[in-house]
N, C-alpha and C positions, 0 to 999 in steps of 0.2 A: 486101152490095148492090150493084148497079150503078148507077151515076149516072142512068141514064134512068129508073130508078123513084124516085128520090129527090125528090117531089113537094112540096108545100106541108104536107101531112098528116104526112109521113115527118118533116119538118124541126120541125114543130110536136110530134109525140111526142118527138124526139131533145132538144128543148129542155126540156122537161118531165121528161124522165128526167134531165136533168144536173142540172137544180134540184134533185129528189128525191136524188139520189144525193150531191149537195152537203150538202144539210141531213141526209142520213143520217149522212155522215161527221162532219159537226160536233157531231151528237146524241150519236154514240158515243164523240168526244173528250171532251166534257164530261163522259159518264157514267164514262170511263176516270181523268179527272181527278178526280172525285168517290170514285172506289173508292180512289185512291190517296192522298188526302187523308184518307179515313175509315183505311186502313189506317197511317197513319203516327199518327193520332191513337189508335188502337187500341195500337199497340207502345208508344207511350210511357205510355200509361194501363197496359199490361201491365207494363211495367219498373218503374213507380210502386209497382203493388200487391206485385210480387215484392220490391222494396225493405222496402215495410211489413211484408210477411210475413216477411223475415229479421229485421227489428226486433222484432217480435212472437216468434218462436222464442226469440231471445237472452233477452228480457224472461223469458219461460216458463221458460226455463232457469235465468235467475239467479233467479226467486221460488222454483223449485222447490228450489234448492239450499239460500236461505234456509231453505223449512220443513223440511227433513231436518234443520237444526240443531236447531230448537225440538222436533222430533220426537223425535231420538235423547238 
């Protein structure tokens, strides 16, 4: 836009737009951080559940073997 067309109305709109863009970028940054934190929490929870599953499978195997002793 040529400088001669940049009146007070133009600069007012530019200022409002810059503020809105800054607010939008900050909101997106916050949302991305929240998503990253949630993903980290879920990964930790998933690993914990995998460990628990392995323990339960081992216990199941051991109990099955004990049961076979008494059945046979």
